[in-house]
C-alpha positions in Angstrom: 46.3 -31.8 186.9 49.9 -32.9 186.5 50.1 -36.3 184.9 53.4 -37.6 186.3 55.9 -36.8 188.9 59.5 -38.1 188.9 60.7 -40.6 191.4 63.2 -38.2 192.8 60.4 -35.5 193.1 58.2 -37.9 195.1 61.0 -38.9 197.5 62.0 -35.2 198.0 58.4 -34.2 198.6 57.9 -37.1 201.1 61.1 -36.1 203.0 60.1 -32.5 203.0 56.7 -33.3 204.5 58.4 -35.2 207.4 60.9 -32.4 208.0 58.1 -29.8 208.2 56.0 -32.1 210.4 59.0 -32.3 212.8 59.5 -28.6 212.8 55.8 -27.8 213.6 55.7 -30.4 216.5 58.9 -28.8 217.9 57.4 -25.3 217.5 54.6 -26.6 219.7 57.1 -28.0 222.2 58.9 -24.7 222.3 55.6 -22.9 222.8 54.7 -25.1 225.7 58.1 -24.5 227.3 58.1 -20.7 226.7 54.6 -20.3 228.2 55.4 -22.7 231.0 52.5 -25.0 230.1 52.7 -27.9 232.6 49.2 -29.2 232.8 48.7 -32.4 230.8 45.5 -31.3 229.1 47.1 -28.1 227.9 50.1 -29.9 226.7 47.9 -32.4 224.7 46.0 -29.4 223.2 49.3 -27.9 222.0 50.4 -31.3 220.7 47.1 -31.7 218.8 47.3 -28.3 217.3 51.0 -28.5 216.2 50.6 -32.1 215.0 47.5 -31.4 213.0 49.3 -28.5 211.3 52.6 -30.3 210.8 51.4 -33.9 210.1 48.1 -33.3 208.3 47.3 -29.7 207.1 50.6 -28.7 205.5 51.2 -32.1 203.9 47.7 -32.0 202.4 48.5 -28.5 201.0 51.6 -30.0 199.5 49.5 -32.7 197.8 47.0 -30.1 196.5 49.5 -27.5 195.2 51.9 -30.1 193.7 48.9 -31.9 192.2 49.2 -35.3 193.7 46.1 -37.5 194.0 45.2 -38.3 197.6 44.3 -42.0 198.0 41.1 -42.7 200.0 42.1 -44.8 203.0 40.1 -47.8 204.2 38.6 -47.0 207.6 36.2 -49.2 209.5 34.4 -47.4 212.4 33.3 -50.5 214.2 36.8 -51.9 214.2 38.1 -48.5 215.4 35.7 -48.6 218.3 36.5 -52.2 219.3 40.3 -51.6 219.0 40.1 -48.3 221.0 38.1 -49.9 223.8 40.5 -52.8 224.0 43.6 -50.6 224.0 42.0 -48.3 226.6 41.2 -51.2 228.9 44.8 -52.7 228.6 46.4 -49.2 229.0 44.4 -48.3 232.1 44.1 -51.6 233.9 47.3 -53.4 233.0 49.9 -50.7 232.1 48.3 -48.0 234.2 49.5 -45.6 231.6 49.2 -41.8 231.9 50.2 -41.2 228.3 47.1 -42.7 226.6 46.0 -39.4 224.9 49.5 -38.3 224.0 50.3 -41.7 222.4 47.0 -41.6 220.5 47.7 -38.1 219.1 51.1 -39.1 217.9 50.0 -42.4 216.4 47.0 -40.9 214.6 48.9 -38.0 213.1 52.0 -40.1 212.1 49.8 -42.8 210.6 47.8 -40.4 208.5 50.9 -38.7 207.3 52.7 -42.0 206.3 49.9 -44.5 205.5 47.8 -41.9 203.5 49.6 -38.8 202.5 53.2 -40.0 201.9 51.8 -43.3 200.4 49.7 -41.2 198.0 52.9 -39.3 196.9 55.0 -42.5 196.5 52.3 -44.4 194.7 52.3 -41.7 192.0 55.6 -43.2 190.8 56.3 -46.5 192.6 54.6 -49.8 192.9 52.9 -50.5 196.3 55.7 -52.7 197.6 58.4 -50.2 196.8 56.2 -47.4 198.2 55.9 -49.3 201.5 59.7 -49.8 201.7 60.5 -46.2 200.8 57.9 -44.9 203.2 59.2 -47.2 205.9 62.8 -46.0 205.4 61.7 -42.4 205.8 59.7 -43.4 208.9 62.5 -45.3 210.5 65.4 -43.1 209.6 64.1 -39.5 209.2 61.1 -39.3 211.4 62.9 -40.9 214.3 66.2 -39.2 213.7 66.6 -38.2 217.4 67.2 -41.8 218.5 69.9 -44.4 217.9 70.2 -44.9 214.1 70.8 -48.6 214.1 68.2 -49.4 216.7 65.6 -47.2 214.9 66.4 -49.0 211.6 66.2 -52.5 213.1 63.0 -51.8 215.1 61.1 -49.1 213.3 61.7 -50.1 209.7 60.0 -53.5 210.0 57.3 -52.0 212.3 56.6 -49.5 209.6 56.3 -52.1 206.9 53.8 -54.0 209.1 51.9 -50.7 209.7 51.6 -50.2 205.9 50.3 -53.7 205.5 47.8 -53.3 208.3 46.5 -50.1 206.8 46.3 -51.6 203.4 44.6 -54.9 204.3 42.6 -54.0 207.4 42.1 -50.2 207.3 43.9 -47.2 208.7 42.2 -47.8 212.1 44.3 -51.0 212.4 47.6 -49.3 211.8 46.7 -46.4 214.2 45.7 -48.9 216.9 48.9 -51.0 216.5 51.0 -47.8 216.6 49.1 -46.4 219.6 49.4 -49.6 221.5 53.1 -49.9 220.6 53.7 -46.3 221.9 51.8 -47.1 225.1 53.8 -50.3 225.7 57.2 -48.6 225.0 56.2 -45.7 227.2 55.1 -48.0 230.0 58.1 -50.3 229.9 60.9 -47.8 229.2 59.2 -44.8 230.8 
């Protein structure tokens, strides 16, 4: 096992994982368009498949082959169930959202990539606070490159720092739930 990685290497690896994740999700989108998939269940299945490959499988292969140590995330199942029921209730009865599953897939895959995999890479060279900041910069600027740069930085950077703190203090289920609920709120309000 490789003992150390350079700071530059950890940042480049983190950025590369995000770029590849974006490529695979977009390949899934192109697949859905080319094959004229218009039913929501099928679209979600394509999203699950492309997101799991791009956000989870390939980054885990990066960790393995580049000999990074994967941190074990905190995850509390009872908390996950309670948060899920609460979010489902609010989403269905208050927001009347139709994007519940889509928002959950995106939130879960992005959270696993950033709060577990990328954090593992960054912690190999950086202290926790610096890793949170660097991961949040990548989250706000690179992952959400398709939006307004300034708005993404102002909104998504602090949100990402909060998500890192939630995952660290209360478990990954908390950051997934917050991210999921945020996506549902934004989707319901701004449609």
